[in-house]
C-alpha positions as CSV (number, residue, x, y, z in Angstrom):
1,M,73.6,60.4,-13.5
2,D,70.2,59.0,-14.4
3,V,67.2,58.5,-12.0
4,R,67.7,54.7,-11.8
5,T,71.3,55.0,-10.7
6,A,70.7,57.9,-8.3
7,L,67.9,56.0,-6.6
8,K,69.9,52.8,-6.4
9,Q,72.9,54.5,-4.8
10,A,70.7,56.4,-2.4
11,I,69.0,53.3,-1.2
12,A,72.3,51.6,-0.5
13,Q,73.7,54.7,1.3
14,L,70.7,55.0,3.6
15,R,70.5,51.2,4.2
16,D,74.2,51.2,5.2
17,A,73.4,54.1,7.6
18,C,70.6,52.0,9.2
19,V,68.0,54.5,8.3
20,P,64.4,53.2,8.9
21,S,62.4,52.7,5.7
22,F,65.5,53.6,3.7
23,T,63.9,52.9,0.3
24,L,60.9,55.2,1.0
25,A,63.2,57.9,2.4
26,A,65.4,57.8,-0.8
27,E,62.3,58.0,-3.0
28,L,60.8,60.9,-1.1
29,L,64.1,62.9,-1.1
30,L,64.6,62.4,-4.8
31,L,61.0,63.3,-5.5
32,H,61.5,66.5,-3.4
33,V,64.6,67.5,-5.4
34,L,63.0,66.8,-8.8
35,G,59.5,68.2,-7.9
36,R,58.0,65.0,-9.4
37,N,55.6,62.3,-8.2
38,R,56.3,58.6,-7.7
39,T,54.6,57.6,-11.0
40,W,56.9,59.8,-13.0
41,L,59.9,58.5,-11.1
42,Y,59.4,54.9,-12.1
43,A,58.2,55.8,-15.6
44,H,61.4,57.8,-16.4
45,P,64.3,55.8,-14.9
46,E,66.6,57.0,-17.7
47,A,66.0,60.7,-17.1
48,S,69.1,62.6,-16.1
49,L,69.6,64.7,-13.0
50,S,71.2,68.1,-13.5
51,E,74.4,68.8,-11.7
52,S,72.6,71.1,-9.2
53,E,69.9,68.4,-8.6
54,A,72.5,65.7,-8.0
55,Q,74.3,68.0,-5.5
56,Q,71.1,68.9,-3.7
57,F,70.2,65.2,-3.5
58,A,73.6,64.2,-2.2
59,G,73.3,66.9,0.5
60,L,69.9,65.7,1.6
61,L,71.0,62.1,1.7
62,A,74.0,63.0,3.9
63,R,71.7,64.8,6.4
64,R,69.2,61.9,6.4
65,A,72.0,59.4,6.9
66,A,73.1,61.5,9.9
67,G,69.7,61.2,11.5
68,E,67.6,64.2,10.3
69,P,64.0,63.1,9.7
70,T,62.9,62.9,6.1
71,Q,60.0,65.1,6.9
72,H,62.3,67.9,8.1
73,L,64.2,67.7,4.9
74,T,61.2,67.8,2.7
75,G,59.2,70.1,5.0
76,R,56.0,68.0,4.7
77,Q,54.1,65.0,5.9
78,E,50.8,63.4,4.9
79,F,48.1,63.0,7.6
80,W,44.4,62.2,7.3
81,G,44.7,62.5,3.5
82,L,46.1,66.0,3.7
83,E,49.6,67.3,3.3
84,F,51.0,69.3,6.2
85,E,54.0,71.6,6.6
86,V,56.3,70.3,9.3
87,T,59.4,71.9,10.9
88,P,61.6,71.1,13.9
89,D,59.1,73.2,15.9
90,V,56.4,70.7,15.7
91,L,55.9,66.9,16.3
92,I,55.8,65.0,13.0
93,P,52.2,63.7,12.6
94,R,52.1,59.9,13.0
95,P,49.5,57.6,11.4
96,E,48.4,56.3,14.8
97,T,47.2,59.8,15.7
98,E,44.5,59.5,13.0
99,H,42.7,57.2,15.5
100,V,42.0,60.4,17.6
101,I,40.0,61.8,14.7
102,E,38.3,58.5,14.0
103,V,37.2,58.1,17.6
104,A,36.1,61.7,17.9
105,L,33.9,61.5,14.8
106,D,32.5,58.2,15.9
107,R,31.7,59.5,19.4
108,L,30.0,62.6,18.0
109,A,27.8,60.4,15.8
110,V,26.9,58.0,18.6
111,R,26.1,60.9,20.9
112,E,23.5,62.3,18.4
113,I,21.9,58.9,18.0
114,R,21.6,58.3,21.8
115,A,20.0,61.8,22.1
116,G,17.5,61.0,19.4
117,R,18.7,63.8,17.3
118,K,19.5,64.0,13.6
119,Q,23.2,63.5,13.2
120,R,25.0,66.8,12.7
121,L,27.5,65.5,10.3
122,T,28.6,69.0,9.3
123,G,29.4,70.0,12.9
124,E,26.9,72.8,12.9
125,G,26.7,74.5,16.3
126,L,29.7,72.6,17.7
127,L,32.6,74.1,19.5
128,L,35.7,71.9,19.5
129,A,39.1,72.2,21.1
130,D,42.5,70.7,20.2
131,I,44.9,70.9,23.1
132,G,48.6,70.8,22.2
133,T,47.9,71.3,18.5
134,G,51.4,71.2,17.2
135,S,51.2,71.2,13.4
136,G,47.5,71.6,13.7
137,C,46.9,68.2,12.1
138,I,44.1,67.0,14.4
139,A,42.2,70.3,14.4
140,I,42.5,70.7,10.7
141,G,41.5,67.1,10.1
142,L,38.4,67.7,12.2
143,A,37.7,71.0,10.5
144,T,37.7,69.4,7.0
145,D,35.3,66.6,8.1
146,L,33.0,69.0,10.1
147,P,32.8,72.0,7.8
148,A,30.4,73.9,10.0
149,A,32.2,73.4,13.3
150,R,34.2,76.1,15.1
151,L,37.5,75.2,16.8
152,I,40.0,76.5,19.3
153,A,43.5,75.0,19.0
154,T,46.0,75.7,21.8
155,D,49.7,75.2,22.2
156,I,52.4,76.3,24.6
157,S,54.8,77.0,21.7
158,L,54.3,80.1,19.6
159,P,56.5,78.7,16.7
160,A,54.3,75.6,16.6
161,L,51.2,77.8,16.4
162,A,52.7,79.7,13.5
163,V,53.1,76.4,11.6
164,A,49.6,75.3,12.5
165,Q,48.2,78.6,11.3
166,R,50.0,78.2,7.9
167,N,48.6,74.7,7.6
168,A,45.1,75.9,8.4
169,Q,45.4,78.6,5.7
170,R,46.8,75.9,3.2
171,H,43.6,73.8,3.7
172,S,41.2,76.8,3.8
173,V,40.0,76.3,7.4
174,A,41.8,79.2,9.1
175,D,38.6,81.2,9.4
176,R,37.1,78.5,11.7
177,I,40.1,77.8,13.9
178,R,41.3,80.2,16.6
179,F,44.9,79.5,17.5
180,V,45.8,80.4,21.1
181,E,49.0,80.3,23.1
182,A,48.1,78.4,26.3
183,N,49.3,75.6,28.6
184,L,46.7,72.9,28.1
185,L,43.3,74.6,28.7
186,Q,44.7,77.4,30.9
187,G,42.4,80.4,30.4
188,F,39.4,78.3,29.2
189,E,38.6,76.5,32.4
190,D,36.1,79.1,33.3
191,L,34.4,79.0,29.9
192,M,31.2,77.6,31.4
193,T,31.1,79.9,34.5
194,G,27.6,81.3,34.8
195,N,26.6,79.8,31.4
196,P,26.7,76.0,31.2
197,S,26.0,76.0,27.4
198,R,29.1,77.9,26.5
199,G,31.6,75.0,27.0
200,F,33.2,72.8,24.5
201,D,31.3,69.9,22.8
202,L,34.5,68.0,22.1
203,I,38.1,68.2,23.4
204,V,40.8,66.3,21.7
205,S,44.5,66.1,22.5
206,N,47.7,64.3,21.6
207,P,49.6,65.5,24.7
208,P,53.3,64.9,25.4
209,Y,53.5,61.4,26.8
210,I,57.0,60.1,26.6
211,G,58.9,59.8,29.9
212,H,62.3,61.5,30.3
213,K,63.5,58.2,31.6
214,E,62.8,56.7,28.1
215,R,65.0,59.3,26.3
216,D,67.9,57.0,25.6
217,T,65.6,54.4,24.1
218,L,64.2,56.7,21.4
219,M,65.2,56.7,17.8
220,R,67.8,59.3,17.0
221,E,65.4,61.0,14.6
222,V,63.0,61.6,17.5
223,R,65.4,62.1,20.3
224,D,67.7,64.6,18.6
225,H,65.3,66.4,16.2
226,E,61.8,66.6,17.5
227,P,60.7,69.3,20.0
228,E,61.1,68.3,23.6
229,L,58.0,70.3,24.6
230,A,55.9,68.0,22.4
231,L,57.6,64.8,23.4
232,Y,58.1,64.6,27.1
233,G,55.2,64.5,29.6
234,G,57.3,64.2,32.7
235,E,59.7,61.7,34.2
236,E,57.2,58.8,33.7
237,G,55.5,60.3,30.7
238,F,51.9,60.4,31.9
239,E,52.1,63.4,34.3
240,L,50.2,65.8,32.1
241,Y,47.0,63.7,31.9
242,A,45.7,64.5,35.3
243,D,45.6,68.3,34.6
244,L,44.3,67.8,31.1
245,I,41.4,65.6,32.3
246,A,40.6,67.8,35.3
247,Q,40.6,71.0,33.1
248,S,38.5,69.3,30.5
249,A,35.9,68.3,33.0
250,R,35.4,72.0,33.8
251,A,35.5,73.2,30.2
252,L,33.2,70.6,28.5
253,N,29.4,71.0,28.2
254,G,27.3,68.3,29.8
255,G,27.4,65.4,27.4
256,G,30.6,66.8,25.9
257,L,33.3,64.4,24.7
258,L,37.0,64.0,25.6
259,V,39.3,62.0,23.3
260,I,43.0,61.7,24.2
261,E,45.9,59.9,22.6
262,L,47.8,57.5,24.9
263,G,51.5,56.5,25.1
264,H,52.3,52.9,24.6
265,N,52.0,52.1,28.3
266,S,49.9,54.9,29.7
267,L,46.4,53.4,29.9
268,P,46.8,51.9,33.4
269,A,47.8,55.4,34.7
270,V,45.2,57.4,32.8
271,Q,42.1,55.3,33.0
272,P,41.7,55.7,36.8
273,L,41.7,59.5,36.3
274,L,38.4,59.1,34.5
275,N,36.8,56.9,37.2
276,A,35.0,59.9,38.7
277,P,31.3,60.9,38.9
278,H,31.5,63.4,36.1
279,W,32.7,60.9,33.5
280,T,30.8,58.2,31.7
281,N,31.0,56.0,28.6
282,I,34.7,55.5,29.1
283,G,36.4,53.4,26.5
284,A,39.9,52.7,25.0
285,T,40.7,52.0,21.3
286,N,43.6,50.0,20.1
287,D,45.8,51.0,17.2
288,L,46.7,48.6,14.4
289,A,49.5,47.1,16.5
290,G,47.0,46.2,19.3
291,I,48.3,48.9,21.6
292,P,45.7,51.0,23.5
293,R,46.1,54.3,21.6
294,V,43.1,56.4,22.4
295,V,40.9,56.8,25.5
296,A,37.5,58.6,25.3
297,A,34.9,59.6,27.8
298,Q,31.7,61.7,28.0
299,R,31.0,64.4,30.5
300,T,27.9,63.7,32.6
């Protein structure tokens, strides 16, 4: 079987199975089997698949048609221009989560301008925290853009932390990120006790924000294959935000920044939690679909 035929049949199989983005999924699985890039794929439609390649491709297609995410089958996902290892132990990085990094970097730059300081674009002297790091994609994205910053990345899942550690090593930032097993900021809330300059300059988080009541509405790829610890934030979905915001208020330096990803309908429940004397400069950022995706605030 040649590449053109294999791809055509694969697209038809995944389309019939109602797989989202079936053409892209077929391409990625074939590229994974062949160890090639997309340019090669379309430049060599007449190339033949070996028997073992054809069998491997058929097996992956069957699993994708049954609902397994493409990223679990290939073991990788691109995020912030970087390739990340993903496994069933971590949430698959989504493009909308890149807004967390964008807002964080923008807020850091604005903070320096307002303070009349030269912008520290390298992150020198900054201590950052990524809460619920999962694959490590947010922490590692920030570490690559702020090469002098130090980071702490927490997660309640040890298997997730192992994946994040491997991703940090892959992108040569492991020496600046400390990975810690913790429930949110547990253990770091007293960071500033007796020394108000020892807190975090920035806390970012993509917390679990799907409600258990929404479970049956989720795509099968999400509902059946992604880790429940990373998905569900309680019955309604926004229950974790109160603890996260309260703990962040205690762990941030004065002037420190908090940047959190939101669920599609969580802003009305989350924004009032920031209407307190110790928060200022509160703002929400929409994603490309016009949905409030990120909320940010500054510690007074």
